[in-house]
C-alpha positions in Angstrom: 146.4 148.4 29.1 147.6 149.1 32.7 148.6 146.4 35.1 145.8 147.4 37.5 143.2 147.1 34.7 144.6 143.8 33.7 144.4 142.6 37.3 140.7 143.6 37.5 139.9 141.7 34.3 141.7 138.6 35.6 139.6 138.8 38.8 136.5 139.1 36.7 137.4 136.1 34.6 138.4 134.0 37.6 135.0 134.6 39.3 133.3 132.3 36.8 133.3 129.2 38.8 132.5 130.8 42.1 129.0 131.8 41.2 127.9 128.6 39.6 126.9 126.6 42.7 126.9 129.2 45.5 124.7 132.1 46.2 121.6 133.0 48.0 118.3 131.8 46.5 115.6 134.4 45.9 112.1 133.9 47.2 111.0 133.7 43.5 113.6 131.1 42.5 112.4 127.7 41.5 113.7 124.9 43.8 113.6 121.2 43.0 111.0 120.7 45.8 108.6 123.4 44.5 109.0 122.1 40.9 108.1 118.6 42.0 105.1 119.7 44.0 103.8 121.8 41.1 104.2 118.8 38.8 102.3 116.6 41.2 99.4 119.0 41.1 99.3 119.6 37.4 100.3 116.4 35.6 97.4 114.4 34.1 98.9 111.0 34.9 98.3 111.7 38.6 94.8 112.9 37.9 94.2 109.6 36.1 95.6 107.6 39.1 93.3 109.5 41.4 90.3 108.7 39.2 91.3 105.0 39.3 91.4 105.2 43.1 87.9 106.7 43.1 86.7 104.0 40.7 88.2 101.2 42.9 86.5 102.7 46.0 83.2 102.6 44.2 83.8 99.0 43.4 84.5 98.3 47.1 81.2 99.9 48.1 79.4 98.0 45.4 80.9 94.6 46.5 80.0 95.4 50.1 76.4 96.1 49.1 76.1 92.6 47.7 76.4 91.4 51.3 73.5 93.5 52.5 69.7 92.8 52.1 68.1 93.9 48.9 64.6 95.1 48.4 62.8 94.5 45.0 59.4 94.5 43.4 58.4 91.3 41.6 55.3 91.4 39.4 54.1 89.5 36.3 51.7 87.1 34.7 52.2 83.4 33.9 50.2 81.5 31.3 50.2 77.8 31.6 49.3 75.3 28.9 46.1 73.4 29.8 44.5 70.2 28.7 40.7 69.9 29.0 40.8 73.2 30.9 43.3 71.9 33.5 46.9 73.0 33.8 49.5 70.5 32.6 51.8 71.3 35.5 50.8 70.2 38.9 52.6 73.2 40.5 50.7 75.7 38.5 47.9 77.6 40.2 45.8 77.8 37.1 45.8 78.7 33.4 46.6 82.3 34.3 48.6 83.2 37.4 49.1 86.8 38.6 52.1 87.7 40.9 52.8 91.0 42.6 55.1 91.0 45.6 57.6 93.2 47.4 60.6 91.0 48.2 63.4 91.3 50.7 66.4 89.1 50.0 68.9 88.5 52.7 72.2 86.6 52.0 72.9 84.4 55.0 76.0 82.6 53.8 77.6 83.7 50.5 81.3 82.8 50.4 81.9 84.0 46.9 80.4 87.4 47.7 82.7 87.6 50.7 85.7 86.8 48.5 84.6 89.4 45.9 84.4 92.0 48.6 87.9 91.2 49.7 89.1 91.3 46.1 87.7 94.7 45.6 89.5 96.0 48.7 92.7 94.5 47.5 92.3 96.2 44.1 91.6 99.5 45.8 94.8 99.2 47.8 96.7 98.5 44.5 95.2 101.7 43.0 96.5 103.7 45.9 100.0 102.2 45.5 99.9 102.9 41.8 99.2 106.6 42.7 102.4 106.6 44.8 104.2 104.9 41.9 103.0 107.6 39.5 104.1 110.3 42.0 107.5 108.8 42.1 107.7 108.6 38.3 106.7 112.2 37.9 109.2 113.3 40.5 111.9 111.3 38.6 111.1 113.1 35.3 111.0 116.5 37.0 114.3 115.9 38.8 116.0 114.9 35.6 114.6 118.0 33.8 115.5 120.3 36.6 119.1 119.2 36.9 119.5 119.2 33.1 118.4 122.8 33.0 120.7 123.7 35.9 123.6 122.1 34.1 122.8 123.8 30.8 122.3 127.2 32.5 125.7 126.8 34.3 127.5 125.8 31.1 125.8 128.8 29.3 127.1 131.1 32.1 130.6 129.7 31.6 130.6 130.3 27.9 129.1 133.8 28.3 131.8 134.8 30.8 134.5 133.3 28.7 133.2 135.2 25.7 133.4 138.5 27.6 136.9 137.7 28.6 137.9 136.6 25.1 136.5 139.9 23.7 138.6 141.8 26.3 141.7 139.9 25.3 141.0 140.4 21.6 140.7 144.2 22.1 144.0 144.2 24.1 145.7 142.2 21.3 144.4 144.6 18.7 145.8 147.5 20.7 149.1 145.7 21.0 149.2 144.9 17.3 148.6 148.6 16.4 151.4 149.5 18.9 153.7 147.0 17.4 154.0 144.8 20.5 151.9 142.0 19.1 152.3 140.0 15.9 149.7 139.3 13.3 149.8 135.7 14.4 148.9 136.7 17.9 146.0 138.8 16.5 144.8 135.9 14.4 145.1 133.5 17.3 143.1 135.8 19.6 140.4 136.1 16.9 140.3 132.3 16.6 139.9 132.0 20.3 137.0 134.5 20.2 135.3 132.5 17.3 135.8 129.2 19.1 134.1 130.5 22.3 131.3 132.0 20.2 130.7 128.6 18.7 130.6 127.0 22.1 128.0 129.6 23.2 125.9 129.1 20.1 125.8 125.3 20.8 125.0 125.7 24.5 122.2 128.2 24.0 119.7 125.9 22.2 120.4 123.1 24.6 119.5 125.4 27.5 116.4 126.6 25.7 115.2 123.0 25.1 115.9 122.0 28.7 113.9 125.1 29.9 111.0 124.1 27.6 111.0 120.5 29.0 110.9 121.7 32.6 108.2 124.2 31.8 106.1 121.4 30.3 106.7 119.1 33.3 105.7 121.8 35.9 102.9 123.4 34.0 104.6 126.8 33.6 104.7 128.8 30.4 108.1 129.4 28.9 108.0 133.0 29.8 106.6 132.4 33.3 109.2 129.7 34.4 111.2 131.2 37.3 114.9 131.1 37.5 116.4 128.1 39.2 117.6 128.3 42.7 121.4 127.9 43.1 122.3 124.2 43.2 124.5 123.5 46.3 127.2 120.8 46.2 126.6 117.8 48.4 128.2 118.4 51.8 127.6 115.2 53.7 128.6 111.6 53.1 126.4 109.1 51.2 124.0 107.1 53.4 124.9 103.4 53.8 123.8 101.0 51.1 122.1 98.7 53.7 120.0 101.6 55.0 119.0 102.4 51.4 117.9 98.7 50.8 115.8 98.7 54.0 114.2 102.0 53.0 113.4 100.6 49.6 111.8 97.5 51.1 109.6 99.7 53.2 108.7 102.6 50.9 109.2 101.5 47.2 105.7 101.7 45.7 106.6 99.1 43.1 107.0 96.5 45.8 103.8 97.7 47.4 102.0 97.2 44.1 103.5 93.7 43.8 102.4 92.8 47.3 98.9 94.1 46.5 98.9 91.9 43.3 99.8 88.9 45.4 97.0 89.6 47.9 94.5 90.2 45.0 95.5 86.8 43.5 94.9 85.2 46.9 91.4 86.7 47.1 90.7 85.5 43.6 91.8 82.0 44.7 89.4 82.2 47.7 86.7 83.2 45.2 87.4 80.2 43.1 87.4 77.8 46.1 84.2 79.4 47.4 82.4 78.1 44.3 82.4 74.7 45.9 80.6 75.9 49.0 76.9 76.1 49.6 75.0 79.3 49.4 72.2 80.1 51.9 69.7 82.9 51.5 66.5 84.0 53.0 63.6 85.8 51.2 60.7 87.6 52.7 57.8 88.6 50.4 54.5 90.5 50.8 51.9 90.6 48.1 49.7 88.3 46.1 50.2 85.1 44.1 46.8 83.9 42.7 45.1 82.4 39.7 42.0 84.5 40.2 41.5 88.2 40.1 43.5 89.6 43.0 41.5 90.8 46.0 42.8 93.0 48.8 42.2 90.3 51.4 44.5 87.9 49.4 47.6 90.0 50.3 49.9 88.0 52.6 53.4 87.2 53.7 55.7 84.6 52.3 59.0 83.4 53.7 61.6 81.4 51.8 64.8 79.8 53.0 66.9 78.5 50.2 70.1 76.3 50.1 72.1 75.9 46.9 74.8 73.2 46.9 77.1 72.6 43.9 77.6 68.9 43.3 79.4 68.3 40.0 80.7 70.7 37.3 82.9 68.4 35.0 86.1 69.7 36.7 85.4 73.4 35.9 86.0 74.5 39.5 89.0 72.4 39.9 90.7 73.9 36.9 89.8 77.4 37.9 91.3 76.8 41.4 94.4 75.4 39.9 94.7 78.5 37.6 94.3 80.8 40.5 97.0 79.0 42.5 99.4 79.4 39.6 98.6 83.1 39.4 99.4 83.5 43.1 102.8 81.7 42.5 103.4 83.9 39.5 102.8 87.1 41.5 105.1 85.9 44.3 107.9 85.2 41.7 107.3 88.6 40.1 107.7 90.3 43.4 111.0 88.5 44.1 112.2 89.4 40.6 111.2 93.0 41.1 113.0 93.1 44.5 116.2 91.8 42.8 115.8 94.4 40.1 115.4 97.3 42.6 118.4 96.1 44.7 120.5 95.8 41.5 119.4 99.3 40.5 120.3 100.6 44.0 123.7 99.0 43.8 124.4 100.5 40.4 123.2 103.9 41.4 125.1 103.8 44.6 128.3 103.1 42.7 127.4 106.0 40.3 126.9 108.3 43.3 130.3 107.3 44.7 131.9 107.9 41.3 130.2 111.2 41.0 131.5 112.3 44.4 135.0 111.3 43.4 134.6 113.0 40.1 133.6 116.2 41.8 136.7 116.2 44.0 138.9 115.6 41.0 137.1 118.3 39.0 137.7 120.8 41.8 141.4 119.9 41.9 141.7 120.2 38.1 139.8 123.5 38.1 142.2 125.0 40.7 145.2 123.9 38.7 143.7 125.2 35.4 142.9 128.5 37.1 146.5 128.9 38.3 147.8 128.1 34.9 145.4 130.5 33.2 146.2 133.3 35.7 149.9 132.9 35.2 149.6 132.6 31.4 147.4 135.6 31.1 149.7 137.8 33.2 152.6 136.7 31.1 150.6 137.4 27.9 149.8 140.9 29.1 153.4 141.4 30.0 154.5 140.3 26.5 156.2 137.1 27.8 153.6 134.6 26.5 152.2 134.0 23.1 148.5 134.1 22.1 148.7 130.3 21.4 149.8 129.6 25.0 147.0 131.9 26.2 144.5 130.1 24.1 145.6 126.7 25.4 145.4 127.9 29.0 142.0 129.5 28.5 140.7 126.4 26.8 141.9 124.3 29.7 140.3 126.8 32.2 136.9 126.8 30.4 136.8 123.0 30.1 137.7 122.6 33.8 134.8 124.9 34.7 132.5 122.9 32.5 133.7 119.7 34.0 133.2 121.0 37.5 129.7 122.2 36.6 128.8 118.8 35.2 130.3 117.0 38.2 128.5 119.0 40.8 125.1 118.5 39.0 125.8 114.8 38.6 126.6 114.5 42.3 123.2 116.0 43.2 121.4 114.0 40.5 122.8 110.7 41.6 121.8 111.4 45.2 118.3 112.3 44.1 118.2 109.1 42.1 119.1 107.1 45.2 116.2 108.7 47.0 113.9 107.7 44.1 115.2 104.2 44.1 114.4 104.0 47.8 110.8 105.0 47.2 111.1 108.6 48.4 110.7 111.9 46.7 114.0 113.9 46.6 112.5 116.6 48.7 111.6 114.0 51.4 115.3 113.5 52.2 117.2 115.7 54.6 119.4 118.3 52.8 122.9 117.0 52.2 
């Protein structure tokens, strides 16, 4: 092997890390943003949430309709018990009463109906917040699957390039062994290195295949139709402040919006329970016939009714229901406070993880540069006959592991930042690129 050819092979081997996270994305490459948007269209959990919103809006319209006038037809016959041919009830018109009326009922004051209408609006708002929550949950699943596949693909690329390099070195060692410049131990050591890298590749391949299948399922692609992932860029800007993230979470986190909606819904239910103690006033207008004789056309007429219903005593039933509704309001308020604490704790933990990931990436870069220098020098020495195959194997193992560590550190740095966006209530693609 000439020195020039050896130099070209070294350059090929040392180009492994450079192509992992840099490069120009093709128009057909799958970005995280496009993967999330596709999942938001295809996943059934979002379709379920949208149907729940439509159902709650129907309930709102139905509750509002209870506050409007209602038109109905009332008809029937009444038989009254008689004694000596006379009705036993003074209010009865006769032994046989015929009724046929068109009635218009108008609620004038119906506090429980008002409360039910407000309760329906509150539940409709909760359904919309739950849709946002479902979108965020889907985005979190897709983000995890996307970066897992990116990590597995990068590790697979490291092993493949290492295998190509190991094969080249094994061929060179075989040639040296035939020429008498390499020992049998060097040949066996070179073969062992080749076998070890093949084992690493065999283990990485099914992991990447499984990650690809998961992302395909999340985004609605077929396995064969799933595009290649766009290159994952390393974070270039500093982390946002933790205070800003907390403020963003307080404003945008749909879990908190759901909790606020539950509190308002509980208050509307409390108003409904209290309204049971209030009077109900209604007006009814009727046109038709109410007679104990055969109805005649000239007997048709108008009837107007103004009714007042006042609850007086219910053995404490309303009092207990109001007390239960008050406890539910207090429970929902406590649940929101507990949820806010949980979200802020999660933000603090994920913020620390993001800082650690950024530091780990810097350390991995330094380690990779050092391992690259050691591998370069050891390989040159091996090709010159000054280093053993064992030394080359150790240097190569350190170089491969350093590349795998850098690949994992870069993906974790992006993933932890995406997790901070999700904790704040935003989709990762809503944040400015960093």
